[in-house]
C-alpha beads as a LAMMPS data file, in Angstrom:
LAMMPS data file: protein, C-alpha beads

333 atoms
332 bonds

1 atom types
1 bond types

-500.0 500.0 xlo xhi
-500.0 500.0 ylo yhi
-500.0 500.0 zlo zhi

Masses

1 110.0

Atoms # bond

1 1 1 37.068 323.429 -397.544
2 1 1 35.946 325.271 -394.383
3 1 1 32.450 326.565 -393.616
4 1 1 33.221 330.098 -394.808
5 1 1 34.471 328.844 -398.180
6 1 1 31.354 326.703 -398.638
7 1 1 29.218 329.722 -397.778
8 1 1 31.002 331.829 -400.408
9 1 1 30.432 329.041 -402.950
10 1 1 26.777 328.971 -401.963
11 1 1 26.308 332.643 -402.739
12 1 1 28.196 332.293 -406.020
13 1 1 25.690 329.601 -406.949
14 1 1 22.740 331.710 -405.792
15 1 1 23.877 334.545 -408.072
16 1 1 23.434 332.243 -411.083
17 1 1 19.756 331.867 -410.176
18 1 1 19.031 335.573 -409.964
19 1 1 17.625 337.609 -412.821
20 1 1 19.896 340.492 -411.784
21 1 1 23.025 339.254 -410.035
22 1 1 24.234 342.834 -409.549
23 1 1 21.552 343.390 -406.908
24 1 1 22.336 340.167 -405.025
25 1 1 23.001 341.844 -401.675
26 1 1 19.731 343.795 -401.768
27 1 1 17.710 340.719 -402.724
28 1 1 19.312 338.571 -400.020
29 1 1 18.937 341.337 -397.423
30 1 1 15.219 341.569 -398.199
31 1 1 14.799 337.778 -398.071
32 1 1 16.597 337.402 -394.732
33 1 1 15.307 340.625 -393.168
34 1 1 18.769 342.079 -392.590
35 1 1 20.668 345.143 -393.775
36 1 1 22.571 345.260 -397.050
37 1 1 25.839 345.538 -395.106
38 1 1 24.996 342.361 -393.163
39 1 1 24.135 340.630 -396.440
40 1 1 27.503 341.630 -397.918
41 1 1 29.330 340.193 -394.878
42 1 1 27.490 336.887 -395.309
43 1 1 28.206 336.832 -399.057
44 1 1 31.927 337.374 -398.399
45 1 1 31.962 334.650 -395.739
46 1 1 32.844 337.080 -392.927
47 1 1 29.710 336.171 -390.959
48 1 1 28.282 332.678 -390.881
49 1 1 24.690 332.045 -391.851
50 1 1 22.344 330.844 -389.150
51 1 1 20.534 327.552 -389.689
52 1 1 17.261 329.404 -390.274
53 1 1 18.905 331.669 -392.855
54 1 1 20.419 328.684 -394.645
55 1 1 17.033 326.943 -394.830
56 1 1 15.384 330.093 -396.157
57 1 1 18.018 330.555 -398.869
58 1 1 17.914 326.903 -399.929
59 1 1 14.123 327.011 -400.096
60 1 1 14.026 330.262 -402.074
61 1 1 16.631 329.227 -404.647
62 1 1 15.743 325.516 -404.719
63 1 1 19.052 324.184 -403.439
64 1 1 19.168 320.818 -401.684
65 1 1 21.489 320.106 -398.773
66 1 1 23.092 317.332 -400.860
67 1 1 23.693 319.868 -403.603
68 1 1 25.225 322.292 -401.103
69 1 1 27.589 319.667 -399.700
70 1 1 28.417 318.568 -403.253
71 1 1 30.027 321.919 -403.962
72 1 1 33.223 320.509 -402.486
73 1 1 33.340 317.116 -404.208
74 1 1 32.725 315.433 -407.545
75 1 1 28.910 315.344 -407.373
76 1 1 26.666 317.646 -409.401
77 1 1 23.154 318.810 -408.634
78 1 1 20.319 318.725 -411.183
79 1 1 16.679 319.717 -411.038
80 1 1 13.748 318.637 -413.179
81 1 1 10.392 316.900 -413.273
82 1 1 9.788 313.275 -414.206
83 1 1 6.916 312.434 -416.527
84 1 1 3.949 310.829 -414.811
85 1 1 1.613 309.076 -417.249
86 1 1 -1.330 309.468 -414.892
87 1 1 -0.965 313.229 -414.446
88 1 1 0.870 314.291 -417.606
89 1 1 -0.765 316.898 -419.843
90 1 1 0.895 318.026 -423.053
91 1 1 -0.495 321.558 -422.854
92 1 1 0.832 322.002 -419.310
93 1 1 4.207 320.644 -420.422
94 1 1 4.364 323.338 -423.101
95 1 1 3.285 326.044 -420.663
96 1 1 6.175 325.050 -418.408
97 1 1 8.537 325.222 -421.372
98 1 1 7.166 328.631 -422.289
99 1 1 7.817 329.921 -418.764
100 1 1 11.386 328.591 -418.849
101 1 1 12.100 330.118 -422.258
102 1 1 10.639 333.428 -421.088
103 1 1 13.132 333.428 -418.220
104 1 1 16.041 332.525 -420.525
105 1 1 15.227 335.417 -422.843
106 1 1 14.637 337.960 -420.071
107 1 1 18.212 339.227 -419.761
108 1 1 19.882 341.668 -422.195
109 1 1 22.638 339.209 -423.119
110 1 1 21.614 335.629 -423.823
111 1 1 23.138 332.879 -425.938
112 1 1 21.523 329.515 -426.622
113 1 1 23.640 326.540 -427.730
114 1 1 21.983 323.407 -429.117
115 1 1 23.808 320.161 -430.014
116 1 1 21.254 318.846 -432.498
117 1 1 20.855 315.094 -432.373
118 1 1 17.363 315.779 -433.732
119 1 1 15.592 318.831 -435.097
120 1 1 15.441 321.241 -432.127
121 1 1 12.033 321.123 -430.504
122 1 1 11.530 324.847 -431.056
123 1 1 11.475 324.349 -434.840
124 1 1 8.496 322.017 -434.573
125 1 1 6.342 325.137 -434.501
126 1 1 7.624 326.383 -437.845
127 1 1 4.984 324.102 -439.395
128 1 1 1.633 323.131 -437.887
129 1 1 1.598 319.796 -439.747
130 1 1 5.061 318.936 -438.469
131 1 1 4.156 319.995 -434.918
132 1 1 1.044 317.811 -435.068
133 1 1 3.031 314.781 -436.216
134 1 1 5.604 315.235 -433.439
135 1 1 2.775 315.487 -430.921
136 1 1 1.359 312.118 -432.002
137 1 1 4.801 310.537 -432.129
138 1 1 5.652 311.657 -428.601
139 1 1 2.337 310.603 -427.117
140 1 1 2.301 307.152 -428.733
141 1 1 6.015 306.262 -428.730
142 1 1 7.884 308.308 -426.128
143 1 1 5.158 308.849 -423.537
144 1 1 3.298 305.714 -424.647
145 1 1 -0.183 306.794 -423.661
146 1 1 -2.614 303.848 -424.136
147 1 1 -5.152 305.910 -426.096
148 1 1 -2.448 306.889 -428.607
149 1 1 -0.905 303.482 -429.243
150 1 1 -2.922 302.683 -432.352
151 1 1 -4.370 306.118 -433.026
152 1 1 -3.889 307.658 -436.450
153 1 1 -2.408 311.106 -436.935
154 1 1 -5.155 313.680 -437.420
155 1 1 -4.289 317.277 -438.124
156 1 1 -7.611 318.451 -436.662
157 1 1 -6.652 316.999 -433.261
158 1 1 -3.854 319.532 -432.775
159 1 1 -5.567 322.395 -430.953
160 1 1 -5.224 326.088 -431.707
161 1 1 -4.297 326.742 -428.068
162 1 1 -1.375 324.309 -428.158
163 1 1 -0.223 325.703 -431.510
164 1 1 -0.298 329.248 -430.129
165 1 1 1.760 328.245 -427.085
166 1 1 4.294 326.655 -429.411
167 1 1 4.470 329.847 -431.451
168 1 1 5.278 331.824 -428.312
169 1 1 8.008 329.335 -427.347
170 1 1 9.510 329.681 -430.828
171 1 1 9.354 333.456 -430.462
172 1 1 11.420 333.336 -427.267
173 1 1 13.959 331.039 -428.938
174 1 1 14.235 333.315 -431.952
175 1 1 14.912 336.307 -429.706
176 1 1 18.132 334.736 -428.402
177 1 1 21.474 334.475 -430.168
178 1 1 21.616 330.880 -431.356
179 1 1 24.542 328.507 -431.868
180 1 1 23.451 325.172 -433.339
181 1 1 25.626 322.185 -434.243
182 1 1 24.069 319.894 -436.867
183 1 1 24.957 316.842 -438.910
184 1 1 23.064 314.872 -441.539
185 1 1 21.681 312.511 -438.898
186 1 1 19.975 315.415 -437.109
187 1 1 17.274 315.402 -439.794
188 1 1 17.260 311.680 -440.505
189 1 1 15.700 310.686 -437.201
190 1 1 12.532 312.656 -438.025
191 1 1 12.354 311.177 -441.544
192 1 1 12.657 307.696 -440.037
193 1 1 9.854 308.512 -437.596
194 1 1 7.560 309.487 -440.472
195 1 1 8.566 306.281 -442.285
196 1 1 7.705 304.255 -439.197
197 1 1 4.241 305.771 -438.926
198 1 1 3.609 305.359 -442.632
199 1 1 4.646 301.689 -442.578
200 1 1 2.357 301.177 -439.587
201 1 1 -0.613 302.733 -441.416
202 1 1 -0.833 305.525 -438.870
203 1 1 -1.880 308.214 -441.353
204 1 1 -5.367 308.716 -442.809
205 1 1 -3.943 309.432 -446.246
206 1 1 -0.773 310.076 -448.201
207 1 1 -1.919 313.689 -448.487
208 1 1 -1.247 314.153 -444.765
209 1 1 2.234 312.667 -445.156
210 1 1 2.845 314.979 -448.102
211 1 1 1.910 317.995 -445.977
212 1 1 4.409 316.937 -443.297
213 1 1 7.148 316.572 -445.919
214 1 1 6.223 319.995 -447.261
215 1 1 6.566 321.442 -443.780
216 1 1 10.003 319.857 -443.389
217 1 1 11.067 321.112 -446.815
218 1 1 10.017 324.651 -445.933
219 1 1 11.852 324.353 -442.608
220 1 1 15.041 323.496 -444.515
221 1 1 14.556 326.546 -446.722
222 1 1 14.061 328.721 -443.659
223 1 1 17.124 327.388 -441.847
224 1 1 19.300 327.805 -444.929
225 1 1 18.172 331.401 -445.332
226 1 1 18.850 332.099 -441.651
227 1 1 22.322 330.609 -442.068
228 1 1 22.950 332.697 -445.179
229 1 1 21.877 335.911 -443.432
230 1 1 23.446 335.098 -440.073
231 1 1 20.375 335.916 -438.010
232 1 1 16.984 334.498 -437.059
233 1 1 13.746 335.861 -438.433
234 1 1 10.097 334.864 -438.295
235 1 1 8.961 332.510 -441.005
236 1 1 6.658 334.299 -443.416
237 1 1 8.075 337.723 -442.619
238 1 1 8.574 339.336 -446.058
239 1 1 11.011 341.869 -444.589
240 1 1 13.010 339.176 -442.765
241 1 1 13.388 341.443 -439.751
242 1 1 16.496 340.406 -437.759
243 1 1 15.912 338.792 -434.379
244 1 1 18.658 336.853 -432.577
245 1 1 22.039 336.138 -434.146
246 1 1 22.205 332.734 -435.875
247 1 1 25.341 330.601 -436.078
248 1 1 24.938 327.199 -437.696
249 1 1 27.763 324.655 -437.551
250 1 1 28.088 321.281 -439.249
251 1 1 29.976 318.411 -437.649
252 1 1 29.680 314.972 -439.257
253 1 1 32.093 313.299 -436.824
254 1 1 30.810 313.880 -433.293
255 1 1 27.646 312.131 -432.091
256 1 1 25.380 314.915 -430.793
257 1 1 22.867 314.470 -427.963
258 1 1 20.374 317.386 -427.903
259 1 1 22.165 319.043 -424.981
260 1 1 21.173 322.696 -424.552
261 1 1 23.418 325.281 -422.943
262 1 1 22.325 328.800 -422.056
263 1 1 24.433 331.818 -421.128
264 1 1 22.731 334.799 -419.480
265 1 1 25.026 337.697 -418.687
266 1 1 27.179 336.118 -415.926
267 1 1 25.022 333.007 -415.409
268 1 1 25.085 329.642 -417.166
269 1 1 22.667 326.712 -417.312
270 1 1 22.716 323.304 -418.958
271 1 1 19.549 321.458 -420.002
272 1 1 20.023 317.771 -420.770
273 1 1 17.381 315.333 -422.102
274 1 1 16.986 311.852 -420.652
275 1 1 14.600 308.926 -420.955
276 1 1 12.881 310.288 -424.034
277 1 1 10.709 313.145 -422.861
278 1 1 12.311 314.309 -419.619
279 1 1 14.883 317.030 -419.031
280 1 1 17.211 317.810 -416.162
281 1 1 18.819 321.188 -415.556
282 1 1 21.865 322.344 -413.670
283 1 1 23.556 325.633 -412.811
284 1 1 26.521 323.950 -411.122
285 1 1 29.408 326.285 -411.893
286 1 1 32.060 323.612 -412.437
287 1 1 29.768 321.499 -414.580
288 1 1 28.627 324.431 -416.722
289 1 1 32.159 325.772 -417.153
290 1 1 33.363 322.347 -418.252
291 1 1 30.509 321.993 -420.751
292 1 1 31.143 325.522 -422.014
293 1 1 34.759 324.607 -422.741
294 1 1 33.682 321.390 -424.490
295 1 1 31.197 323.254 -426.703
296 1 1 33.735 325.905 -427.652
297 1 1 36.198 323.158 -428.614
298 1 1 33.450 321.417 -430.596
299 1 1 32.634 324.616 -432.475
300 1 1 36.301 325.095 -433.347
301 1 1 36.318 321.617 -434.929
302 1 1 33.061 322.180 -436.821
303 1 1 32.316 324.010 -440.062
304 1 1 30.578 327.356 -439.635
305 1 1 28.058 327.751 -442.481
306 1 1 26.426 331.010 -441.366
307 1 1 27.435 333.920 -443.608
308 1 1 30.337 331.808 -444.883
309 1 1 31.166 328.389 -446.419
310 1 1 28.425 328.764 -449.034
311 1 1 29.490 325.614 -450.881
312 1 1 29.389 323.460 -447.757
313 1 1 26.073 324.991 -446.679
314 1 1 24.501 324.358 -450.088
315 1 1 25.747 320.756 -450.138
316 1 1 24.322 320.049 -446.670
317 1 1 20.841 321.359 -447.436
318 1 1 20.762 319.815 -450.930
319 1 1 21.348 316.339 -449.483
320 1 1 18.512 316.792 -446.987
321 1 1 16.105 318.176 -449.593
322 1 1 16.813 315.242 -451.883
323 1 1 15.881 312.802 -449.123
324 1 1 12.509 314.523 -448.736
325 1 1 11.935 314.668 -452.513
326 1 1 12.562 310.924 -452.863
327 1 1 10.002 310.172 -450.185
328 1 1 7.411 312.511 -451.673
329 1 1 7.768 310.794 -455.045
330 1 1 6.748 307.464 -453.498
331 1 1 3.462 308.822 -452.206
332 1 1 0.243 307.916 -454.002
333 1 1 -1.260 311.333 -454.557

Bonds

1 1 1 2
2 1 2 3
3 1 3 4
4 1 4 5
5 1 5 6
6 1 6 7
7 1 7 8
8 1 8 9
9 1 9 10
10 1 10 11
11 1 11 12
12 1 12 13
13 1 13 14
14 1 14 15
15 1 15 16
16 1 16 17
17 1 17 18
18 1 18 19
19 1 19 20
20 1 20 21
21 1 21 22
22 1 22 23
23 1 23 24
24 1 24 25
25 1 25 26
26 1 26 27
27 1 27 28
28 1 28 29
29 1 29 30
30 1 30 31
31 1 31 32
32 1 32 33
33 1 33 34
34 1 34 35
35 1 35 36
36 1 36 37
37 1 37 38
38 1 38 39
39 1 39 40
40 1 40 41
41 1 41 42
42 1 42 43
43 1 43 44
44 1 44 45
45 1 45 46
46 1 46 47
47 1 47 48
48 1 48 49
49 1 49 50
50 1 50 51
51 1 51 52
52 1 52 53
53 1 53 54
54 1 54 55
55 1 55 56
56 1 56 57
57 1 57 58
58 1 58 59
59 1 59 60
60 1 60 61
61 1 61 62
62 1 62 63
63 1 63 64
64 1 64 65
65 1 65 66
66 1 66 67
67 1 67 68
68 1 68 69
69 1 69 70
70 1 70 71
71 1 71 72
72 1 72 73
73 1 73 74
74 1 74 75
75 1 75 76
76 1 76 77
77 1 77 78
78 1 78 79
79 1 79 80
80 1 80 81
81 1 81 82
82 1 82 83
83 1 83 84
84 1 84 85
85 1 85 86
86 1 86 87
87 1 87 88
88 1 88 89
89 1 89 90
90 1 90 91
91 1 91 92
92 1 92 93
93 1 93 94
94 1 94 95
95 1 95 96
96 1 96 97
97 1 97 98
98 1 98 99
99 1 99 100
100 1 100 101
101 1 101 102
102 1 102 103
103 1 103 104
104 1 104 105
105 1 105 106
106 1 106 107
107 1 107 108
108 1 108 109
109 1 109 110
110 1 110 111
111 1 111 112
112 1 112 113
113 1 113 114
114 1 114 115
115 1 115 116
116 1 116 117
117 1 117 118
118 1 118 119
119 1 119 120
120 1 120 121
121 1 121 122
122 1 122 123
123 1 123 124
124 1 124 125
125 1 125 126
126 1 126 127
127 1 127 128
128 1 128 129
129 1 129 130
130 1 130 131
131 1 131 132
132 1 132 133
133 1 133 134
134 1 134 135
135 1 135 136
136 1 136 137
137 1 137 138
138 1 138 139
139 1 139 140
140 1 140 141
141 1 141 142
142 1 142 143
143 1 143 144
144 1 144 145
145 1 145 146
146 1 146 147
147 1 147 148
148 1 148 149
149 1 149 150
150 1 150 151
151 1 151 152
152 1 152 153
153 1 153 154
154 1 154 155
155 1 155 156
156 1 156 157
157 1 157 158
158 1 158 159
159 1 159 160
160 1 160 161
161 1 161 162
162 1 162 163
163 1 163 164
164 1 164 165
165 1 165 166
166 1 166 167
167 1 167 168
168 1 168 169
169 1 169 170
170 1 170 171
171 1 171 172
172 1 172 173
173 1 173 174
174 1 174 175
175 1 175 176
176 1 176 177
177 1 177 178
178 1 178 179
179 1 179 180
180 1 180 181
181 1 181 182
182 1 182 183
183 1 183 184
184 1 184 185
185 1 185 186
186 1 186 187
187 1 187 188
188 1 188 189
189 1 189 190
190 1 190 191
191 1 191 192
192 1 192 193
193 1 193 194
194 1 194 195
195 1 195 196
196 1 196 197
197 1 197 198
198 1 198 199
199 1 199 200
200 1 200 201
201 1 201 202
202 1 202 203
203 1 203 204
204 1 204 205
205 1 205 206
206 1 206 207
207 1 207 208
208 1 208 209
209 1 209 210
210 1 210 211
211 1 211 212
212 1 212 213
213 1 213 214
214 1 214 215
215 1 215 216
216 1 216 217
217 1 217 218
218 1 218 219
219 1 219 220
220 1 220 221
221 1 221 222
222 1 222 223
223 1 223 224
224 1 224 225
225 1 225 226
226 1 226 227
227 1 227 228
228 1 228 229
229 1 229 230
230 1 230 231
231 1 231 232
232 1 232 233
233 1 233 234
234 1 234 235
235 1 235 236
236 1 236 237
237 1 237 238
238 1 238 239
239 1 239 240
240 1 240 241
241 1 241 242
242 1 242 243
243 1 243 244
244 1 244 245
245 1 245 246
246 1 246 247
247 1 247 248
248 1 248 249
249 1 249 250
250 1 250 251
251 1 251 252
252 1 252 253
253 1 253 254
254 1 254 255
255 1 255 256
256 1 256 257
257 1 257 258
258 1 258 259
259 1 259 260
260 1 260 261
261 1 261 262
262 1 262 263
263 1 263 264
264 1 264 265
265 1 265 266
266 1 266 267
267 1 267 268
268 1 268 269
269 1 269 270
270 1 270 271
271 1 271 272
272 1 272 273
273 1 273 274
274 1 274 275
275 1 275 276
276 1 276 277
277 1 277 278
278 1 278 279
279 1 279 280
280 1 280 281
281 1 281 282
282 1 282 283
283 1 283 284
284 1 284 285
285 1 285 286
286 1 286 287
287 1 287 288
288 1 288 289
289 1 289 290
290 1 290 291
291 1 291 292
292 1 292 293
293 1 293 294
294 1 294 295
295 1 295 296
296 1 296 297
297 1 297 298
298 1 298 299
299 1 299 300
300 1 300 301
301 1 301 302
302 1 302 303
303 1 303 304
304 1 304 305
305 1 305 306
306 1 306 307
307 1 307 308
308 1 308 309
309 1 309 310
310 1 310 311
311 1 311 312
312 1 312 313
313 1 313 314
314 1 314 315
315 1 315 316
316 1 316 317
317 1 317 318
318 1 318 319
319 1 319 320
320 1 320 321
321 1 321 322
322 1 322 323
323 1 323 324
324 1 324 325
325 1 325 326
326 1 326 327
327 1 327 328
328 1 328 329
329 1 329 330
330 1 330 331
331 1 331 332
332 1 332 333
């Protein structure tokens, strides 16, 4: 591929990072201090970028030289932050997530796909007790902070500020059309986590465990109602005002991995978890297009239980409720 072709690919990639790709020429002209006509000629590959212009574009849109050169081979570029135990702060982590979700939801057309190995993180904030438990589990098991290693779960230690940030993150997620693929194991991992903490005497009382189970039970009720209606709505809203479209699929064959895939108008992004608590993101066109095709194929081989397949939907949620009921019955309260 010649220099002009690479330059065209570069601008195609830059468009995916713009909030309004239709005004790409104007934005680039302003950034480089050139006319819109000159920007168009650079976008079409008719005029080569200078070295200074290339550096400015890569800096503005966070593109590495390796990533730029990789547009013509089999490498893919990802961005993301790695957790640092010495500097990590949970509240700042959530603020970063809130900013990202705000960006995802900022365009008129947005679709959010989630391959649910576990309960999607956004649903943690459907229940304060559940959110608190997940906070302790992450800090003591995934992040492995020393002060959390033998610390018991305490509902009072989950701050109002953190809870409010989580509510805002959930609000952004609810505003987007959602496509979630679940299986029975998606819920089991959380139940096993609660079991692990209970066996390790990490709760002050069985009453706290009961409250977490109650939160999970209510989450199941909420998800089933969303699936029945075919749209998202805020928990506790008596009018069930429609928010984003909701499409829930069940696939008991494929092992899911918590991959998230976002479509915004003409842009696509993949968010992939790794090493427990970290995420890496990519807007690589080839990578995103390939993942998009995989997800569409996966959906076609899964059972849609939103607004249809009532029997299959009822069976799925009944099995999960029964698992919670059995655990609640063993509690000494």
